[in-house]
DRENMI-574035 format. One record per residue (C-alpha): residue number from 1; residue in one letter; y, z, x. Coordinates in steps of 0.25 Angstrom, whole numbers. Layout:
! residues N
REC num residu     y     z     x
REC NUM      a     Y     Z     X
...
This chain:
! residues 833
REC num residu     y     z     x
REC   1      m  -792   214  -281
REC   2      a  -779   216  -289
REC   3      t  -773   230  -290
REC   4      f  -775   236  -304
REC   5      i  -765   234  -315
REC   6      s  -756   246  -319
REC   7      v  -746   248  -330
REC   8      p  -731   252  -328
REC   9      l  -726   265  -335
REC  10      k  -716   265  -347
REC  11      k  -703   272  -345
REC  12      s  -697   281  -355
REC  13      e  -683   287  -356
REC  14      e  -680   302  -357
REC  15      v  -682   309  -370
REC  16      d  -677   323  -374
REC  17      l  -689   329  -381
REC  18      v  -683   343  -381
REC  19      k  -671   343  -390
REC  20      p  -677   336  -403
REC  21      l  -691   343  -402
REC  22      s  -684   356  -400
REC  23      k  -675   354  -411
REC  24      f  -687   351  -420
REC  25      i  -694   363  -416
REC  26      t  -682   372  -419
REC  27      s  -681   366  -433
REC  28      i  -695   368  -436
REC  29      y  -700   381  -430
REC  30      t  -692   394  -433
REC  31      v  -700   403  -424
REC  32      r  -693   405  -411
REC  33      e  -705   406  -402
REC  34      e  -711   393  -408
REC  35      q  -698   386  -405
REC  36      t  -698   390  -391
REC  37      d  -712   386  -389
REC  38      h  -711   372  -395
REC  39      i  -697   370  -388
REC  40      r  -704   374  -375
REC  41      a  -715   364  -378
REC  42      v  -705   353  -381
REC  43      e  -698   355  -367
REC  44      e  -712   354  -360
REC  45      l  -714   341  -368
REC  46      n  -701   336  -363
REC  47      k  -704   339  -349
REC  48      l  -718   332  -350
REC  49      r  -711   319  -355
REC  50      i  -702   320  -343
REC  51      s  -714   322  -334
REC  52      a  -722   310  -340
REC  53      l  -711   300  -342
REC  54      g  -698   305  -335
REC  55      r  -702   302  -321
REC  56      p  -711   292  -313
REC  57      l  -725   296  -314
REC  58      d  -735   296  -302
REC  59      k  -747   287  -302
REC  60      h  -756   299  -303
REC  61      e  -764   305  -314
REC  62      r  -755   318  -314
REC  63      s  -744   309  -320
REC  64      l  -754   303  -330
REC  65      e  -757   317  -334
REC  66      i  -742   320  -337
REC  67      l  -742   307  -346
REC  68      l  -754   311  -353
REC  69      r  -749   325  -356
REC  70      y  -736   319  -362
REC  71      y  -744   310  -371
REC  72      d  -753   321  -376
REC  73      q  -741   329  -379
REC  74      l  -734   318  -387
REC  75      c  -747   317  -395
REC  76      a  -747   332  -397
REC  77      v  -733   333  -401
REC  78      e  -732   321  -410
REC  79      p  -737   328  -423
REC  80      k  -729   340  -420
REC  81      f  -715   334  -421
REC  82      p  -710   325  -431
REC  83      f  -707   313  -422
REC  84      s  -700   303  -432
REC  85      d  -687   295  -434
REC  86      n  -682   305  -444
REC  87      q  -687   318  -438
REC  88      l  -689   321  -424
REC  89      c  -684   308  -416
REC  90      l  -686   306  -401
REC  91      t  -683   292  -395
REC  92      f  -692   288  -384
REC  93      t  -688   276  -376
REC  94      w  -698   269  -367
REC  95      n  -697   256  -358
REC  96      d  -706   245  -358
REC  97      a  -716   247  -346
REC  98      f  -716   232  -342
REC  99      d  -702   227  -346
REC 100      k  -693   227  -335
REC 101      g  -681   221  -343
REC 102      s  -687   208  -347
REC 103      l  -681   202  -360
REC 104      f  -694   196  -364
REC 105      s  -703   208  -365
REC 106      g  -697   216  -377
REC 107      p  -689   229  -376
REC 108      v  -687   236  -363
REC 109      k  -687   249  -370
REC 110      l  -690   255  -383
REC 111      a  -685   268  -390
REC 112      l  -692   274  -401
REC 113      a  -692   287  -409
REC 114      n  -707   288  -409
REC 115      l  -716   298  -402
REC 116      s  -728   288  -404
REC 117      y  -719   278  -395
REC 118      e  -718   289  -384
REC 119      k  -733   292  -385
REC 120      t  -736   277  -384
REC 121      c  -727   275  -371
REC 122      v  -732   287  -365
REC 123      l  -746   283  -367
REC 124      f  -743   269  -361
REC 125      n  -738   276  -348
REC 126      v  -751   284  -348
REC 127      g  -759   271  -347
REC 128      a  -749   265  -338
REC 129      l  -749   277  -328
REC 130      a  -764   277  -329
REC 131      s  -765   263  -325
REC 132      q  -756   265  -313
REC 133      i  -764   277  -308
REC 134      a  -777   270  -310
REC 135      s  -771   258  -302
REC 136      e  -768   268  -290
REC 137      q  -782   273  -289
REC 138      n  -790   269  -277
REC 139      v  -802   262  -283
REC 140      d  -809   262  -270
REC 141      n  -814   276  -273
REC 142      d  -822   281  -284
REC 143      e  -811   292  -289
REC 144      g  -800   281  -289
REC 145      r  -809   272  -297
REC 146      k  -813   283  -307
REC 147      t  -798   286  -309
REC 148      a  -794   272  -311
REC 149      a  -804   269  -321
REC 150      k  -801   281  -329
REC 151      l  -786   278  -329
REC 152      y  -787   263  -332
REC 153      q  -796   267  -345
REC 154      l  -785   277  -349
REC 155      a  -774   266  -347
REC 156      s  -782   256  -355
REC 157      g  -785   267  -367
REC 158      v  -770   270  -367
REC 159      f  -765   256  -368
REC 160      s  -776   253  -379
REC 161      h  -771   265  -387
REC 162      i  -757   261  -386
REC 163      k  -761   247  -391
REC 164      d  -767   253  -403
REC 165      t  -756   263  -407
REC 166      v  -743   258  -402
REC 167      l  -739   250  -414
REC 168      s  -742   261  -424
REC 169      a  -735   271  -415
REC 170      m  -722   264  -415
REC 171      s  -712   259  -426
REC 172      q  -708   246  -418
REC 173      e  -713   236  -408
REC 174      p  -717   243  -395
REC 175      t  -712   238  -382
REC 176      v  -721   228  -375
REC 177      d  -728   237  -365
REC 178      i  -734   246  -376
REC 179      s  -737   234  -386
REC 180      p  -751   232  -391
REC 181      d  -753   219  -383
REC 182      t  -748   225  -369
REC 183      t  -756   238  -371
REC 184      s  -769   231  -375
REC 185      a  -768   222  -362
REC 186      l  -765   234  -353
REC 187      s  -777   241  -359
REC 188      h  -786   230  -356
REC 189      v  -781   229  -342
REC 190      m  -783   244  -339
REC 191      l  -797   243  -345
REC 192      a  -801   231  -336
REC 193      q  -795   239  -324
REC 194      a  -804   251  -327
REC 195      q  -816   242  -328
REC 196      e  -813   236  -315
REC 197      v  -812   250  -308
REC 198      f  -826   253  -314
REC 199      f  -831   239  -307
REC 200      l  -825   244  -294
REC 201      k  -832   257  -295
REC 202      a  -846   250  -298
REC 203      t  -843   241  -286
REC 204      a  -840   253  -277
REC 205      d  -852   260  -281
REC 206      r  -861   248  -279
REC 207      m  -867   248  -293
REC 208      k  -876   237  -297
REC 209      n  -870   223  -297
REC 210      a  -874   221  -312
REC 211      i  -865   233  -316
REC 212      i  -854   229  -307
REC 213      a  -854   215  -312
REC 214      k  -854   220  -327
REC 215      l  -842   229  -323
REC 216      a  -834   218  -317
REC 217      n  -837   208  -328
REC 218      q  -832   219  -338
REC 219      a  -819   221  -330
REC 220      a  -817   206  -329
REC 221      d  -819   205  -344
REC 222      l  -808   216  -346
REC 223      y  -798   210  -337
REC 224      g  -800   196  -344
REC 225      e  -797   203  -357
REC 226      a  -785   210  -351
REC 227      y  -780   196  -346
REC 228      r  -782   190  -360
REC 229      q  -774   202  -366
REC 230      c  -762   199  -356
REC 231      q  -762   184  -358
REC 232      s  -764   184  -373
REC 233      k  -753   194  -377
REC 234      e  -739   188  -379
REC 235      n  -733   201  -380
REC 236      l  -736   207  -367
REC 237      p  -724   210  -358
REC 238      k  -718   198  -350
REC 239      c  -717   206  -337
REC 240      f  -721   205  -323
REC 241      y  -732   216  -326
REC 242      f  -739   208  -337
REC 243      q  -737   195  -329
REC 244      e  -745   200  -318
REC 245      i  -756   207  -326
REC 246      p  -763   194  -332
REC 247      p  -766   187  -318
REC 248      v  -771   201  -313
REC 249      l  -780   202  -325
REC 250      a  -785   188  -323
REC 251      a  -788   190  -309
REC 252      k  -796   203  -311
REC 253      h  -804   196  -322
REC 254      c  -808   185  -312
REC 255      i  -811   196  -301
REC 256      m  -819   205  -310
REC 257      q  -827   193  -315
REC 258      a  -830   188  -301
REC 259      y  -835   202  -297
REC 260      a  -844   202  -309
REC 261      e  -850   188  -305
REC 262      y  -851   193  -291
REC 263      h  -859   205  -294
REC 264      q  -867   197  -304
REC 265      s  -870   187  -293
REC 266      t  -875   198  -284
REC 267      l  -884   203  -296
REC 268      a  -889   189  -298
REC 269      k  -893   188  -283
REC 270      q  -901   201  -284
REC 271      n  -908   194  -296
REC 272      k  -911   182  -287
REC 273      k  -902   173  -296
REC 274      f  -895   166  -285
REC 275      g  -889   155  -293
REC 276      e  -882   165  -303
REC 277      e  -877   172  -290
REC 278      i  -871   159  -285
REC 279      a  -865   155  -299
REC 280      r  -859   169  -301
REC 281      l  -853   169  -287
REC 282      q  -847   155  -289
REC 283      y  -841   160  -302
REC 284      a  -835   172  -295
REC 285      t  -829   163  -284
REC 286      t  -822   155  -295
REC 287      l  -816   167  -301
REC 288      m  -811   171  -287
REC 289      k  -805   158  -285
REC 290      t  -798   159  -298
REC 291      v  -792   173  -294
REC 292      t  -788   168  -281
REC 293      s  -781   155  -286
REC 294      r  -774   162  -298
REC 295      y  -772   177  -295
REC 296      n  -771   178  -280
REC 297      e  -758   184  -281
REC 298      y  -763   195  -289
REC 299      v  -777   198  -283
REC 300      n  -784   197  -270
REC 301      v  -799   193  -272
REC 302      k  -802   188  -258
REC 303      d  -812   199  -255
REC 304      l  -820   197  -268
REC 305      s  -818   182  -266
REC 306      d  -824   182  -252
REC 307      k  -835   191  -257
REC 308      i  -839   181  -268
REC 309      t  -838   169  -259
REC 310      r  -847   175  -248
REC 311      a  -858   179  -259
REC 312      l  -857   165  -265
REC 313      t  -859   158  -251
REC 314      a  -871   167  -248
REC 315      a  -877   165  -262
REC 316      k  -876   150  -261
REC 317      k  -882   149  -247
REC 318      d  -894   158  -251
REC 319      n  -896   149  -264
REC 320      d  -894   136  -256
REC 321      f  -904   139  -246
REC 322      i  -914   149  -252
REC 323      y  -914   150  -267
REC 324      h  -909   137  -273
REC 325      d  -905   144  -286
REC 326      r  -898   136  -297
REC 327      v  -883   140  -298
REC 328      p  -880   141  -313
REC 329      e  -866   138  -320
REC 330      p  -857   150  -322
REC 331      k  -858   148  -337
REC 332      d  -873   149  -336
REC 333      l  -872   163  -330
REC 334      d  -876   175  -338
REC 335      r  -864   184  -342
REC 336      i  -862   196  -334
REC 337      g  -863   209  -342
REC 338      k  -851   219  -344
REC 339      a  -850   234  -341
REC 340      s  -838   241  -347
REC 341      l  -836   255  -341
REC 342      v  -821   256  -346
REC 343      k  -814   258  -360
REC 344      p  -800   263  -363
REC 345      t  -799   278  -363
REC 346      a  -796   283  -377
REC 347      i  -783   290  -380
REC 348      q  -787   304  -384
REC 349      m  -778   316  -385
REC 350      p  -775   323  -376
REC 351      m  -775   313  -365
REC 352      s  -771   323  -355
REC 353      q  -782   334  -350
REC 354      k  -771   344  -347
REC 355      f  -763   342  -360
REC 356      s  -758   355  -368
REC 357      d  -750   353  -381
REC 358      l  -736   359  -379
REC 359      f  -734   360  -394
REC 360      q  -748   366  -396
REC 361      k  -742   377  -405
REC 362      m  -734   367  -413
REC 363      v  -741   362  -426
REC 364      p  -740   347  -429
REC 365      m  -730   341  -439
REC 366      a  -741   338  -449
REC 367      v  -745   353  -448
REC 368      q  -730   357  -449
REC 369      q  -728   349  -461
REC 370      s  -741   354  -468
REC 371      l  -737   368  -465
REC 372      s  -723   365  -472
REC 373      m  -730   360  -484
REC 374      y  -740   372  -484
REC 375      n  -728   381  -483
REC 376      q  -722   374  -495
REC 377      r  -734   375  -503
REC 378      k  -736   390  -499
REC 379      a  -721   393  -503
REC 380      e  -723   386  -516
REC 381      i  -735   395  -520
REC 382      v  -729   408  -515
REC 383      n  -716   405  -523
REC 384      r  -724   401  -535
REC 385      l  -732   414  -535
REC 386      i  -721   423  -531
REC 387      g  -712   416  -541
REC 388      t  -722   417  -552
REC 389      m  -723   432  -550
REC 390      r  -708   434  -550
REC 391      e  -706   426  -562
REC 392      a  -717   435  -569
REC 393      s  -710   447  -564
REC 394      s  -696   442  -569
REC 395      l  -703   439  -582
REC 396      c  -708   453  -583
REC 397      s  -695   459  -579
REC 398      g  -688   451  -590
REC 399      v  -698   455  -601
REC 400      l  -696   470  -597
REC 401      s  -681   469  -597
REC 402      s  -681   462  -610
REC 403      l  -689   474  -616
REC 404      n  -681   484  -608
REC 405      l  -692   490  -601
REC 406      p  -694   499  -594
REC 407      a  -680   504  -597
REC 408      a  -684   505  -612
REC 409      l  -695   515  -608
REC 410      e  -686   523  -599
REC 411      d  -675   524  -609
REC 412      l  -681   533  -620
REC 413      s  -669   542  -620
REC 414      g  -659   531  -624
REC 415      d  -647   536  -615
REC 416      s  -651   536  -600
REC 417      i  -653   525  -590
REC 418      p  -667   520  -589
REC 419      p  -672   522  -575
REC 420      s  -676   508  -574
REC 421      i  -662   503  -577
REC 422      l  -656   514  -567
REC 423      e  -666   509  -556
REC 424      k  -661   494  -559
REC 425      s  -647   498  -558
REC 426      c  -649   505  -545
REC 427      t  -656   493  -539
REC 428      v  -645   484  -543
REC 429      i  -635   493  -537
REC 430      r  -643   494  -524
REC 431      h  -644   478  -523
REC 432      g  -629   477  -524
REC 433      g  -627   474  -539
REC 434      l  -618   463  -543
REC 435      q  -611   462  -530
REC 436      s  -623   457  -522
REC 437      i  -627   446  -532
REC 438      e  -612   442  -533
REC 439      k  -611   441  -518
REC 440      l  -624   432  -517
REC 441      i  -619   423  -529
REC 442      k  -606   421  -522
REC 443      d  -613   418  -509
REC 444      l  -622   408  -515
REC 445      p  -612   396  -517
REC 446      d  -607   397  -503
REC 447      m  -621   395  -497
REC 448      l  -624   385  -507
REC 449      q  -611   377  -504
REC 450      r  -613   378  -489
REC 451      n  -627   372  -491
REC 452      k  -622   361  -499
REC 453      e  -611   358  -489
REC 454      i  -621   357  -478
REC 455      l  -630   348  -486
REC 456      d  -619   339  -490
REC 457      e  -614   337  -476
REC 458      s  -628   334  -471
REC 459      l  -630   323  -482
REC 460      r  -616   318  -480
REC 461      m  -619   316  -465
REC 462      l  -631   308  -469
REC 463      g  -624   300  -479
REC 464      a  -612   296  -470
REC 465      e  -622   292  -459
REC 466      e  -630   283  -469
REC 467      s  -617   277  -474
REC 468      s  -613   274  -459
REC 469      d  -627   268  -456
REC 470      s  -626   259  -468
REC 471      e  -612   254  -464
REC 472      l  -617   251  -450
REC 473      r  -630   244  -455
REC 474      t  -622   235  -464
REC 475      k  -612   232  -453
REC 476      f  -622   229  -442
REC 477      g  -634   224  -450
REC 478      q  -647   222  -442
REC 479      h  -641   227  -430
REC 480      w  -640   241  -436
REC 481      n  -655   244  -433
REC 482      r  -656   259  -434
REC 483      n  -663   266  -445
REC 484      p  -655   267  -458
REC 485      s  -649   281  -460
REC 486      g  -655   282  -474
REC 487      e  -669   281  -469
REC 488      l  -666   290  -457
REC 489      y  -660   301  -465
REC 490      k  -669   300  -477
REC 491      p  -677   313  -473
REC 492      l  -663   320  -472
REC 493      r  -659   315  -485
REC 494      t  -671   320  -492
REC 495      e  -670   333  -485
REC 496      g  -655   334  -490
REC 497      m  -659   331  -504
REC 498      n  -669   342  -504
REC 499      f  -658   351  -499
REC 500      r  -649   347  -510
REC 501      s  -660   349  -521
REC 502      l  -662   363  -515
REC 503      l  -647   366  -516
REC 504      d  -646   361  -530
REC 505      k  -658   370  -534
REC 506      a  -651   382  -527
REC 507      l  -638   379  -535
REC 508      q  -646   380  -548
REC 509      s  -652   393  -544
REC 510      d  -639   399  -540
REC 511      s  -633   395  -554
REC 512      l  -645   402  -561
REC 513      v  -643   414  -553
REC 514      r  -628   415  -557
REC 515      e  -631   413  -571
REC 516      r  -641   424  -571
REC 517      y  -631   433  -564
REC 518      a  -620   431  -574
REC 519      i  -630   435  -585
REC 520      h  -634   448  -579
REC 521      s  -622   452  -571
REC 522      p  -616   462  -582
REC 523      m  -629   470  -583
REC 524      v  -631   470  -568
REC 525      a  -617   475  -567
REC 526      l  -621   486  -576
REC 527      l  -633   490  -567
REC 528      c  -624   491  -556
REC 529      k  -616   503  -562
REC 530      s  -619   517  -560
REC 531      a  -629   525  -568
REC 532      a  -619   531  -577
REC 533      e  -612   518  -580
REC 534      l  -625   512  -583
REC 535      r  -629   523  -592
REC 536      a  -616   521  -600
REC 537      a  -618   506  -601
REC 538      i  -632   508  -607
REC 539      p  -631   511  -622
REC 540      c  -638   524  -627
REC 541      a  -648   524  -638
REC 542      n  -656   535  -645
REC 543      p  -668   541  -638
REC 544      a  -682   536  -642
REC 545      k  -689   549  -641
REC 546      t  -700   545  -649
REC 547      l  -704   535  -637
REC 548      h  -707   547  -627
REC 549      g  -722   547  -624
REC 550      s  -725   535  -633
REC 551      e  -738   527  -629
REC 552      v  -730   514  -630
REC 553      v  -720   519  -619
REC 554      s  -731   523  -610
REC 555      s  -738   509  -612
REC 556      l  -725   502  -609
REC 557      r  -723   510  -596
REC 558      s  -737   508  -592
REC 559      l  -735   493  -594
REC 560      l  -722   493  -586
REC 561      a  -729   500  -575
REC 562      q  -740   489  -575
REC 563      l  -729   479  -574
REC 564      d  -722   486  -563
REC 565      k  -735   487  -555
REC 566      m  -737   472  -557
REC 567      k  -724   469  -552
REC 568      k  -727   477  -539
REC 569      q  -740   469  -538
REC 570      r  -732   456  -538
REC 571      e  -723   461  -527
REC 572      q  -736   463  -519
REC 573      i  -741   449  -522
REC 574      e  -728   442  -519
REC 575      s  -728   450  -505
REC 576      s  -742   445  -503
REC 577      i  -739   431  -507
REC 578      r  -727   430  -497
REC 579      s  -735   436  -486
REC 580      a  -747   427  -487
REC 581      q  -748   418  -475
REC 582      f  -757   407  -470
REC 583      d  -755   398  -458
REC 584      m  -759   384  -461
REC 585      t  -756   379  -447
REC 586      g  -770   380  -442
REC 587      t  -776   374  -455
REC 588      f  -767   362  -454
REC 589      l  -769   360  -439
REC 590      s  -784   360  -440
REC 591      t  -783   350  -452
REC 592      l  -774   341  -443
REC 593      a  -783   342  -431
REC 594      q  -796   339  -440
REC 595      g  -791   328  -449
REC 596      g  -778   323  -443
REC 597      a  -771   326  -457
REC 598      i  -768   338  -465
REC 599      n  -770   339  -480
REC 600      e  -759   349  -481
REC 601      e  -760   350  -497
REC 602      a  -775   353  -497
REC 603      l  -775   363  -486
REC 604      s  -762   371  -491
REC 605      a  -768   371  -505
REC 606      r  -781   377  -500
REC 607      q  -774   388  -491
REC 608      l  -763   391  -502
REC 609      d  -773   393  -512
REC 610      s  -781   403  -503
REC 611      t  -769   411  -499
REC 612      y  -761   412  -512
REC 613      g  -772   409  -523
REC 614      g  -775   424  -524
REC 615      y  -760   427  -525
REC 616      s  -759   417  -537
REC 617      q  -770   424  -544
REC 618      e  -763   438  -543
REC 619      v  -750   432  -548
REC 620      q  -757   426  -560
REC 621      k  -764   439  -563
REC 622      s  -750   446  -561
REC 623      l  -744   437  -571
REC 624      k  -755   439  -581
REC 625      t  -754   454  -580
REC 626      q  -739   453  -582
REC 627      e  -741   445  -595
REC 628      e  -751   455  -601
REC 629      l  -742   467  -597
REC 630      l  -729   461  -603
REC 631      t  -737   458  -616
REC 632      n  -741   473  -617
REC 633      v  -726   477  -613
REC 634      q  -720   469  -624
REC 635      t  -730   474  -634
REC 636      m  -728   489  -631
REC 637      h  -713   486  -630
REC 638      r  -713   482  -644
REC 639      k  -719   495  -648
REC 640      f  -710   502  -640
REC 641      s  -698   496  -646
REC 642      g  -703   498  -660
REC 643      m  -704   513  -657
REC 644      k  -690   514  -651
REC 645      q  -679   519  -661
REC 646      s  -670   507  -663
REC 647      s  -655   507  -663
REC 648      s  -644   499  -659
REC 649      e  -641   508  -647
REC 650      s  -655   507  -642
REC 651      i  -656   492  -643
REC 652      e  -643   490  -636
REC 653      r  -647   500  -625
REC 654      e  -660   492  -623
REC 655      e  -653   479  -622
REC 656      v  -644   484  -611
REC 657      m  -656   489  -603
REC 658      k  -663   476  -605
REC 659      k  -651   469  -599
REC 660      l  -650   479  -588
REC 661      a  -665   476  -584
REC 662      s  -663   461  -585
REC 663      a  -651   462  -577
REC 664      y  -658   470  -566
REC 665      d  -669   459  -565
REC 666      s  -659   448  -565
REC 667      y  -651   455  -554
REC 668      i  -663   457  -545
REC 669      e  -668   442  -547
REC 670      i  -653   437  -545
REC 671      s  -652   445  -532
REC 672      t  -665   439  -527
REC 673      n  -661   425  -531
REC 674      l  -648   426  -524
REC 675      r  -653   431  -511
REC 676      e  -664   420  -511
REC 677      g  -653   410  -514
REC 678      m  -645   416  -502
REC 679      k  -657   415  -493
REC 680      f  -660   401  -498
REC 681      y  -645   396  -495
REC 682      g  -646   402  -481
REC 683      d  -659   396  -477
REC 684      f  -654   383  -484
REC 685      t  -642   383  -475
REC 686      v  -650   383  -462
REC 687      m  -658   371  -467
REC 688      l  -646   363  -471
REC 689      l  -639   366  -458
REC 690      k  -652   360  -451
REC 691      f  -652   348  -461
REC 692      q  -637   346  -457
REC 693      n  -640   346  -443
REC 694      n  -651   336  -445
REC 695      c  -642   327  -453
REC 696      s  -631   328  -442
REC 697      d  -640   325  -431
REC 698      i  -646   313  -437
REC 699      v  -632   308  -441
REC 700      f  -626   310  -428
REC 701      c  -637   303  -421
REC 702      a  -636   291  -430
REC 703      q  -621   290  -428
REC 704      y  -623   291  -413
REC 705      r  -634   281  -413
REC 706      a  -626   271  -421
REC 707      g  -613   273  -414
REC 708      r  -605   272  -426
REC 709      v  -595   263  -420
REC 710      t  -586   254  -428
REC 711      e  -590   241  -420
REC 712      a  -604   242  -414
REC 713      d  -611   232  -407
REC 714      p  -623   228  -415
REC 715      a  -631   225  -403
REC 716      d  -630   240  -399
REC 717      f  -639   243  -412
REC 718      c  -650   235  -406
REC 719      r  -654   245  -395
REC 720      p  -665   255  -398
REC 721      t  -660   266  -407
REC 722      p  -662   281  -403
REC 723      a  -668   289  -413
REC 724      p  -660   299  -422
REC 725      r  -659   314  -419
REC 726      t  -670   323  -423
REC 727      v  -671   326  -438
REC 728      f  -680   335  -444
REC 729      n  -686   335  -458
REC 730      k  -684   350  -462
REC 731      p  -694   356  -472
REC 732      i  -688   356  -486
REC 733      p  -684   371  -489
REC 734      p  -690   377  -502
REC 735      a  -681   377  -514
REC 736      r  -673   389  -517
REC 737      p  -680   395  -529
REC 738      p  -671   397  -541
REC 739      p  -669   411  -547
REC 740      p  -681   416  -555
REC 741      s  -682   413  -569
REC 742      i  -673   422  -578
REC 743      l  -684   427  -588
REC 744      q  -681   433  -601
REC 745      a  -690   440  -611
REC 746      a  -690   433  -624
REC 747      n  -682   439  -636
REC 748      s  -678   451  -627
REC 749      a  -665   450  -619
REC 750      p  -652   446  -626
REC 751      p  -646   433  -623
REC 752      s  -635   440  -614
REC 753      s  -645   445  -605
REC 754      t  -653   433  -602
REC 755      a  -652   421  -593
REC 756      p  -657   407  -594
REC 757      a  -672   405  -591
REC 758      q  -675   398  -578
REC 759      t  -688   393  -574
REC 760      s  -690   393  -559
REC 761      s  -699   382  -553
REC 762      t  -698   389  -539
REC 763      p  -698   404  -539
REC 764      s  -689   412  -531
REC 765      v  -695   417  -519
REC 766      g  -688   425  -508
REC 767      t  -685   438  -502
REC 768      p  -672   444  -507
REC 769      g  -662   446  -496
REC 770      l  -649   439  -491
REC 771      i  -649   432  -478
REC 772      s  -638   428  -469
REC 773      q  -632   414  -472
REC 774      a  -636   403  -462
REC 775      q  -625   401  -452
REC 776      g  -619   387  -449
REC 777      p  -606   379  -448
REC 778      p  -596   380  -459
REC 779      y  -600   367  -466
REC 780      p  -588   367  -476
REC 781      t  -580   363  -463
REC 782      y  -590   356  -455
REC 783      q  -584   344  -448
REC 784      g  -597   337  -444
REC 785      y  -597   329  -431
REC 786      p  -584   327  -425
REC 787      g  -578   313  -425
REC 788      f  -576   304  -414
REC 789      f  -563   305  -406
REC 790      p  -560   294  -396
REC 791      m  -556   299  -382
REC 792      p  -545   293  -374
REC 793      m  -549   283  -363
REC 794      g  -552   290  -350
REC 795      w  -552   304  -357
REC 796      s  -563   313  -354
REC 797      p  -565   328  -358
REC 798      f  -570   331  -344
REC 799      g  -560   332  -332
REC 800      y  -571   329  -322
REC 801      g  -577   316  -319
REC 802      q  -565   307  -320
REC 803      y  -559   308  -306
REC 804      s  -559   293  -305
REC 805      m  -551   291  -317
REC 806      p  -536   291  -317
REC 807      y  -529   301  -327
REC 808      v  -522   295  -338
REC 809      p  -513   304  -346
REC 810      f  -517   305  -360
REC 811      e  -508   298  -370
REC 812      n  -508   300  -385
REC 813      l  -514   286  -390
REC 814      g  -518   292  -403
REC 815      q  -532   295  -400
REC 816      i  -539   303  -411
REC 817      g  -539   318  -409
REC 818      y  -530   319  -397
REC 819      p  -516   325  -400
REC 820      a  -504   318  -393
REC 821      g  -499   324  -380
REC 822      s  -512   331  -377
REC 823      q  -517   328  -363
REC 824      v  -528   334  -355
REC 825      q  -523   337  -341
REC 826      p  -534   335  -330
REC 827      q  -538   347  -322
REC 828      n  -543   348  -308
REC 829      q  -544   332  -307
REC 830      p  -541   328  -292
REC 831      n  -538   314  -296
REC 832      y  -527   317  -306
REC 833      p  -513   318  -302
């Protein structure tokens, strides 16, 4: 019998998984503990790849277990990292398992930035190593046969799985060893060998001849199918391995058929069908002669041939002298049944019994994207609810300021400073007065300009690289086979345009803030003065003694108290809205596990309605309450104004206090907007610096990959192209909200005290407070990558390692960057004079 067929392993080149994966983790996860855990898992994954692919593997199940663990980990990690050409790029290079350098068998190696390619090649090695381990088993004992049958079926399932998935997993034609034709043939070979092992077990266990004959006949049928696969496929490797396989398969087909006929003849003898016995033995003898004449160099069938010959001689002797039964023709014999005990092992995850996910705490990318979308929807709802309440509060303050309330109720004497105005003055002074706002306004243009310079430099680098790529593509034509820069940089371009739009909106918001500040700065300056100066600046009026104890005054004060209470309730509602949290990770994970897809919009809408539906009702109720209260306040104020003694002094005094109240409201709002703007620019600078680093990385990689030489050999561009460096698509930051609307009560404030009305589509949300500006290089003088300066021949910056080279004194030949007369004297060089 011939030895069993095994498949050689594919070989892979070394790949550094730690650097790109760690860079992605640090860019996505901000919590230090999460970064540490995930980076440690990346290091373990890299060690696992080295163990599985970086060293020769023993033909033992322990080595197979390492391969299975690595394959399971690849399947587990694939949905958790954005492996693609324009995001996280890792180039995997694999050699053809069968190609030894022949010019007629396709590419010797293939390099692809595709994790599915890595998975396919690792799975091929699983099937190959399983076939090698199975071939080393001792099939003379039951344990060896059991292991061999299991591994051959595993190998058959692996190759069958590759046949069905390889074309969809790769973006270009695969190497011949993992092509559908090759893997299909290998799957049939492994399955036939597994069936043969079961035949050997049945023979060793002395099972009934009918069963053994059916097992052998099934094995013969499988070997025949495998032979036809190898013979009919033109795309199979033209190597020694596949030149030797078809003869072995043909020989085993004949041998298994001979075994089936032999055991069926024994069954015929038991049933006293002596003519059938002789016919089957004669057919088996013919099969043995075919094997001996054609495939003698591949198999040794002497024992089986002698066994069949002896049986045939005895059967003829008995039939000639005793039974005289008619011997039928082989074509008239009944077909032998088939008994299949094997099938390809289905690929189910995990394949390793000892597998544990290194990135178990890391959610898949689909969940990360769903969480990002959920957080955006949540932020929109929170901003809308809080913005609605703030706009309503601003409207309420504007109406009260236009009515000079509550200052008008406190100013019944006509010559003192109302307590509310005095309190507003103290608040403005405590917050720094005009100086604090002027400092913030002065700092805003610098931060805006710096962000614009970073963004302009980033987009300039992309534009320069695209222009260079277009020139080289025009020059080299079809030999320039790298991906066009315009397609490669499309995500970065889109991200840059989004950043540009945000800066334009921020610039508009800054302009509105300055306009409003210019309108109200005189009155804000008046609020910054001392109490005596403020009293002197406010005109005096005759006292309105008749209003003391009036029911109208009491009603107005009660309404104002209710409005103050409503504003405090809104502060509590805003705090509750901000603190409301719900972790959607578990919901998205369970949905992904059940259905394989996440309907993020429906799940997010359901949860957000459950979380913020009650708050939305409270906000609407508060708005309705304010509308009713303001209507009553305006009605009572008309009665109050009619009861007051009118004079030019009182009218002038009331107008001044209206302007002071409006200026105070504008001061608080402008301060909040400016601090939010400072925080926005600081955070935006950090994001732009990351964006610039991404642009710099991918441009540098493209330049390095292309060579960027003046005269290039077009043939150089035909080699496999390494993938670009890692580029991450950062989430688009929320737009900086413009300043809240400048609300003004109709027919109340004079034109000099009003500002242009602005409707804010995105309300301002944020916590006042100045943050430190993000640090980075001084981009106005940033030089980018240094240029290339040619070195003099024989020059090296390192003194050691040049003992065999004679020292040539440096001459000023006009090389770029070297001043005349500057010479580097050797130190501690034994070969120098």
